[in-house]
C-alpha positions as CSV (number, residue, x, y, z in Angstrom):
1,M,94.5,88.8,18.3
2,N,97.4,91.2,18.3
3,L,95.9,94.6,17.7
4,I,99.3,96.4,17.9
5,S,100.8,94.4,15.0
6,H,98.6,96.1,12.4
7,A,99.9,99.5,13.3
8,K,103.5,98.4,13.2
9,F,103.2,97.6,9.5
10,G,102.3,101.2,8.4
11,R,98.5,101.1,8.1
12,P,96.9,104.6,8.1
13,A,95.8,105.7,11.5
14,H,92.1,105.7,10.7
15,D,92.4,102.1,9.4
16,S,94.0,101.1,12.6
17,I,91.3,102.8,14.6
18,A,88.6,101.1,12.6
19,L,90.3,97.7,13.1
20,I,90.4,98.3,16.9
21,L,86.8,99.2,17.0
22,V,85.9,96.0,15.1
23,A,88.0,94.0,17.5
24,L,86.3,95.5,20.5
25,L,82.9,94.8,19.0
26,L,84.0,91.2,18.5
27,C,85.2,91.0,22.1
28,A,81.8,92.3,23.3
29,L,80.1,89.6,21.3
30,L,82.4,86.7,22.1
31,V,83.8,87.8,25.5
32,S,85.9,84.9,26.6
33,P,88.5,84.7,23.8
34,C,89.5,88.3,24.4
35,L,89.8,88.2,28.2
36,S,93.2,88.0,29.8
37,L,94.0,84.9,31.9
38,A,93.4,86.9,35.1
39,D,90.0,87.9,33.9
40,Q,88.8,84.4,33.0
41,K,86.1,83.0,35.3
42,A,87.6,80.8,38.1
43,I,87.0,77.0,38.2
44,K,85.2,76.2,41.4
45,I,86.0,73.1,43.3
46,A,84.7,72.1,46.7
47,A,86.7,70.7,49.5
48,I,84.3,68.9,51.9
49,Y,85.9,68.0,55.2
50,S,85.2,68.3,59.0
51,Y,86.2,71.9,59.6
52,S,84.5,71.8,63.0
53,G,83.2,69.2,65.4
54,P,85.0,66.2,67.0
55,L,86.6,65.0,63.7
56,A,88.1,68.4,62.7
57,G,91.5,67.5,64.2
58,A,91.7,64.3,62.1
59,S,90.6,66.2,58.9
60,I,93.1,69.1,59.1
61,T,95.9,66.9,57.6
62,S,93.7,66.4,54.4
63,V,92.8,70.1,54.3
64,R,96.4,71.1,54.3
65,G,97.1,69.0,51.2
66,V,94.2,70.5,49.3
67,Q,95.3,74.0,50.1
68,M,99.0,73.3,49.2
69,A,98.0,72.0,45.7
70,V,95.5,74.8,44.9
71,K,98.1,77.4,45.9
72,E,100.8,75.8,43.7
73,I,98.5,75.4,40.7
74,N,97.3,79.0,40.9
75,A,100.8,80.3,41.4
76,A,101.8,78.5,38.2
77,G,99.0,80.2,36.2
78,G,96.1,77.9,36.9
79,I,94.7,75.3,34.5
80,I,93.4,75.8,31.0
81,G,94.0,79.5,31.5
82,R,91.9,79.8,34.6
83,R,92.6,79.8,38.4
84,L,91.1,77.4,40.9
85,E,88.6,78.8,43.3
86,L,88.5,76.6,46.4
87,L,85.2,76.4,48.3
88,E,85.9,74.9,51.7
89,I,82.6,73.4,53.0
90,D,82.2,72.1,56.5
91,N,80.5,68.7,57.0
92,L,80.2,69.3,60.8
93,S,81.8,65.9,61.5
94,T,78.5,64.1,60.6
95,P,77.1,62.1,57.7
96,I,74.0,64.4,57.5
97,G,76.3,67.4,57.6
98,A,78.3,65.8,54.7
99,K,75.2,65.4,52.7
100,Q,74.2,69.1,53.3
101,A,77.8,70.1,52.4
102,A,77.5,68.2,49.1
103,L,74.2,70.0,48.3
104,R,75.9,73.3,48.9
105,A,78.5,72.3,46.4
106,V,75.8,71.6,43.9
107,Q,74.2,75.0,44.5
108,N,77.6,76.6,43.9
109,N,77.9,74.8,40.6
110,V,81.3,73.3,41.3
111,A,83.2,71.5,38.6
112,A,84.3,68.8,41.1
113,I,84.5,67.7,44.7
114,I,87.6,66.8,46.8
115,G,87.0,64.8,50.0
116,A,85.8,63.7,52.4
117,A,88.2,62.2,54.9
118,F,86.0,59.7,56.8
119,S,84.3,56.9,54.7
120,T,80.9,57.5,56.4
121,H,81.1,61.1,55.3
122,S,82.3,60.3,51.8
123,I,79.5,57.9,51.2
124,A,77.0,60.6,52.0
125,V,78.8,63.1,49.7
126,A,79.2,60.5,46.9
127,H,75.4,59.8,46.7
128,V,74.8,63.5,46.0
129,A,77.7,63.8,43.6
130,Q,76.6,60.8,41.6
131,D,73.0,62.0,41.5
132,H,74.1,65.4,40.1
133,G,76.9,64.2,37.9
134,I,79.7,65.9,39.8
135,P,83.2,64.2,39.7
136,M,84.4,63.4,43.2
137,I,87.8,62.3,44.4
138,T,88.3,61.3,48.0
139,N,91.9,61.3,49.2
140,I,91.7,59.0,52.2
141,S,88.3,57.3,52.4
142,T,89.1,53.6,52.1
143,S,85.8,51.8,52.4
144,P,85.0,49.9,49.2
145,L,81.4,51.2,49.4
146,V,82.5,54.7,48.5
147,T,83.4,54.1,44.8
148,R,80.7,51.4,44.3
149,I,78.1,54.2,44.5
150,G,78.7,55.2,40.9
151,N,81.0,56.1,38.0
152,Y,81.6,59.7,39.0
153,I,83.3,58.7,42.2
154,F,87.1,58.1,42.5
155,R,89.8,57.9,45.1
156,V,93.6,58.2,45.2
157,C,94.1,55.8,48.1
158,Y,93.9,52.0,48.0
159,N,90.8,50.5,49.6
160,D,90.3,48.4,52.8
161,L,90.0,45.1,50.9
162,F,93.7,45.4,50.1
163,Q,95.1,47.0,53.3
164,G,93.1,44.7,55.5
165,E,94.4,41.7,53.6
166,V,98.0,43.0,53.8
167,M,97.9,43.6,57.6
168,G,96.1,40.3,58.3
169,R,98.8,38.3,56.5
170,F,101.6,40.5,57.9
171,A,100.3,39.8,61.5
172,R,100.2,36.1,61.0
173,K,103.2,35.4,58.7
174,E,105.7,38.0,59.8
175,L,104.8,38.9,63.3
176,K,104.0,35.2,64.0
177,A,100.8,36.2,65.9
178,R,98.7,33.1,66.4
179,T,95.6,34.7,68.0
180,V,94.0,38.1,67.6
181,V,91.2,40.3,69.1
182,T,89.7,42.9,66.8
183,A,88.2,46.1,68.1
184,F,85.9,48.2,65.9
185,N,83.8,51.4,65.9
186,V,80.2,50.4,65.5
187,A,79.3,53.8,63.9
188,S,82.1,53.7,61.2
189,D,81.8,52.2,57.8
190,Y,85.6,52.3,57.6
191,S,86.1,50.5,60.9
192,L,83.4,47.8,60.3
193,G,84.8,47.0,56.8
194,L,88.5,47.1,57.7
195,S,88.0,44.9,60.8
196,R,86.2,42.2,58.8
197,T,88.8,42.2,56.0
198,F,91.7,42.0,58.4
199,E,90.1,39.2,60.3
200,A,89.3,37.2,57.2
201,A,92.9,37.5,56.0
202,F,94.3,36.6,59.4
203,L,92.1,33.5,59.5
204,E,93.0,32.5,56.0
205,A,96.7,32.7,56.9
206,G,96.1,30.2,59.7
207,G,95.5,32.5,62.7
208,V,92.6,32.3,65.2
209,S,90.2,35.2,66.0
210,L,89.3,35.1,69.7
211,A,86.8,38.0,69.8
212,R,85.4,41.0,68.0
213,L,84.8,43.9,70.4
214,P,82.7,46.9,69.5
215,Y,83.1,50.4,70.8
216,K,81.9,54.0,70.2
217,T,84.3,56.8,69.5
218,Q,83.1,59.2,72.1
219,Q,83.3,56.8,75.1
220,P,84.8,58.5,78.2
221,N,87.2,55.5,78.4
222,F,87.7,52.0,77.0
223,R,88.2,50.2,80.3
224,N,85.6,47.5,79.7
225,L,87.0,46.7,76.2
226,V,90.6,46.6,77.5
227,E,89.6,44.4,80.5
228,Q,88.1,41.9,78.0
229,V,91.3,41.9,76.0
230,K,93.4,41.3,79.1
231,S,91.2,38.3,80.0
232,I,91.5,36.9,76.5
233,R,95.2,37.5,76.2
234,P,95.6,37.5,72.4
235,D,99.0,37.8,70.6
236,A,97.8,40.9,68.7
237,L,95.1,43.5,69.1
238,F,93.8,45.0,65.8
239,I,92.1,48.3,66.4
240,A,90.3,49.5,63.3
241,G,89.9,53.1,64.1
242,H,91.4,56.6,63.9
243,G,92.6,58.8,66.8
244,E,90.6,56.9,69.4
245,S,92.8,53.8,68.6
246,A,95.7,55.5,70.4
247,R,93.5,55.8,73.6
248,I,92.7,52.1,73.4
249,A,96.3,51.1,72.9
250,Q,97.4,53.4,75.7
251,E,94.9,52.1,78.2
252,A,95.9,48.5,77.2
253,A,99.5,49.3,77.9
254,Q,98.7,50.9,81.2
255,M,96.9,47.7,82.2
256,G,100.0,45.6,81.4
257,I,98.6,43.9,78.2
258,Q,101.3,42.5,76.1
259,S,99.3,42.1,72.9
260,I,100.9,43.9,69.9
261,P,98.7,46.8,68.8
262,L,97.9,46.8,65.1
263,G,96.0,49.3,62.9
264,G,95.2,50.6,59.5
265,D,95.7,53.9,57.8
266,G,93.5,55.7,60.3
267,W,96.5,55.7,62.6
268,D,98.5,57.9,60.2
269,D,97.1,61.2,61.4
270,D,97.9,64.0,63.8
271,S,94.9,63.1,66.1
272,F,96.3,59.6,66.6
273,Y,99.6,60.9,68.0
274,N,98.0,63.7,69.9
275,L,95.8,61.2,71.7
276,G,98.6,59.0,72.8
277,G,100.1,57.3,69.8
278,D,103.5,58.9,70.7
279,K,103.5,56.8,73.8
280,I,103.1,53.4,72.2
281,K,106.1,51.2,72.8
282,L,105.7,48.9,69.9
283,G,103.0,48.7,67.2
284,Y,102.4,48.4,63.4
285,Y,100.0,50.0,61.0
286,T,99.3,50.4,57.3
287,T,99.5,53.6,55.4
288,H,99.8,55.1,51.9
289,W,103.1,56.9,51.8
290,S,106.3,57.6,53.7
291,Q,109.0,60.2,53.3
292,S,111.4,57.2,53.0
293,I,109.9,56.2,49.7
294,E,112.4,57.3,47.0
295,T,110.5,58.3,43.9
296,E,111.1,61.5,41.9
297,A,107.6,62.9,42.7
298,S,108.1,62.2,46.4
299,R,111.6,63.8,46.4
300,Q,110.3,66.9,44.7
301,F,107.4,67.2,47.1
302,I,109.7,66.8,50.1
303,A,112.1,69.4,48.6
304,R,109.2,71.9,48.4
305,H,107.3,71.1,51.6
306,G,109.6,69.1,53.9
307,H,110.5,72.2,55.9
308,S,107.0,72.3,57.4
309,G,107.7,69.3,59.7
310,V,106.3,65.8,59.7
311,I,104.0,65.3,56.7
312,L,101.4,62.5,57.0
313,A,99.8,60.4,54.2
314,P,96.4,62.2,54.2
315,T,98.1,65.5,53.4
316,V,100.0,64.0,50.4
317,L,97.0,62.1,49.2
318,A,94.9,65.3,49.2
319,Y,97.7,67.0,47.3
320,D,97.6,64.2,44.8
321,A,93.8,64.3,44.5
322,V,93.8,68.0,43.5
323,N,96.7,67.6,41.0
324,L,95.0,64.5,39.5
325,L,91.8,66.6,39.0
326,A,93.9,69.4,37.5
327,D,95.5,66.9,35.1
328,A,92.1,65.6,34.1
329,I,90.7,69.1,33.4
330,T,93.8,69.9,31.4
331,R,93.4,66.8,29.3
332,A,89.7,67.4,28.9
333,G,90.3,71.1,27.9
334,S,87.0,71.7,29.6
335,I,85.2,72.1,32.9
336,Q,82.2,70.1,31.7
337,R,81.6,67.5,34.4
338,I,81.1,64.6,32.0
339,K,84.3,65.4,30.2
340,I,86.2,65.6,33.5
341,R,84.7,62.3,34.6
342,N,85.7,60.6,31.4
343,T,89.3,61.9,31.5
344,L,89.6,60.8,35.1
345,A,88.5,57.3,34.2
346,E,91.0,57.3,31.3
347,T,93.9,58.3,33.6
348,K,97.1,56.5,32.6
349,D,100.2,56.4,34.7
350,F,99.6,59.6,36.6
351,K,102.8,60.2,38.7
352,G,101.5,61.2,42.1
353,V,103.6,61.7,45.2
354,T,102.0,58.7,46.7
355,G,102.5,56.5,43.7
356,T,101.5,56.0,40.1
357,I,97.7,56.0,39.5
358,N,95.8,53.9,37.1
359,F,92.1,53.3,37.9
360,D,90.4,49.9,38.0
361,V,86.8,49.4,37.0
362,Y,85.5,50.9,40.2
363,G,87.6,54.1,40.2
364,D,90.1,52.7,42.7
365,P,93.8,53.1,42.1
366,V,96.0,50.0,42.0
367,K,98.7,51.1,44.6
368,S,101.1,49.7,47.2
369,V,100.5,49.5,50.9
370,V,103.1,50.9,53.2
371,I,103.7,49.2,56.6
372,M,105.0,51.4,59.4
373,K,106.4,50.4,62.7
374,I,105.9,52.4,65.9
375,Q,108.8,52.1,68.3
376,E,108.9,54.1,71.5
377,G,106.4,56.5,69.9
378,R,108.4,57.0,66.8
379,R,107.1,56.2,63.3
380,I,109.6,54.0,61.3
381,Y,109.2,53.0,57.7
382,L,109.2,49.2,57.5
383,K,108.2,48.0,54.0
384,Q,106.0,48.3,51.0
385,V,103.6,45.6,49.8
386,H,102.8,45.8,46.1
387,P,99.4,44.7,44.6
388,G,98.9,42.2,41.8
389,P,97.4,43.3,38.5
390,A,93.9,44.5,38.3
391,P,91.5,45.1,35.4
392,M,91.7,48.7,34.0
393,R,88.8,50.8,32.8
């Protein structure tokens, strides 16, 4: 309502005053239509990650992406006339902490949840989100179990069924590895699932699995595991982990093992390189995005943020997750959770920095896998592997 326009057209002063009083009364009754954009109540979203504890270093890359996107959205005026209020909730680097963080998000009446990074944490969050009807988008949790929990759970990354298959075939067909040993973290849903999927694909492609070796993340060293690898002498060593994978690969190199180290997207993180990934002579891993990928969305992102140094896939995936959520809220024209969930499920050709997003029946995007080469500690883009068609929602 433009209150000034009535005065401009020559109405008597007392009539104008009366109209203003009526308008103010209507504002008092209706409130929201008369508020300025700055006064509108913020849309609360929760970012659940490891802000403390042993996994905080591996989660910071995701947190950066969330913060980037929220800052940009608010600077551009918010969504549906309202700014985003980001509630950063610490999961304390544990599954039980993740569950408690999700319950805090429920108590704060958030419209949606972004996160977590580790699949074991995301599974705990997803159970709470599904039970309370809160849309959730994880940026980097690749275990298939995450989105199988229910129809409110989505992700912007591919899952382990695809990346494990891609790396298993790549190791056998392109690296010509005939034998492999697989190392996996017994306490990680991600590691357990990815190691099995890789191994199955490697075997199907004609390779031979010589051993599956378990480990725990917080071991003081991995000498026993590495000694077993040395005695077995496989062509390749697939390490289905995160930052600790670099420690295993480094210890293997120090012991003179010639097996080619291979990994999944857990290697594309600051913690991996901080723990020795920058000393790996030769290795390969799968990830979700590279600055070498020439799409318009990727070019624009690099133009805005490339000055900040090396940008890793979890950051860009988190950025995509927030923008996908903003797109869904805009299309829904509402912050009702059921409407947000429905518009997320109906997403069609969302142009993210990490690729175009269409969801399959499980809330997983059908996206390409990027294979990276590590050479003398440097990350080098090697190739993309595209998926076949999948059923849409």
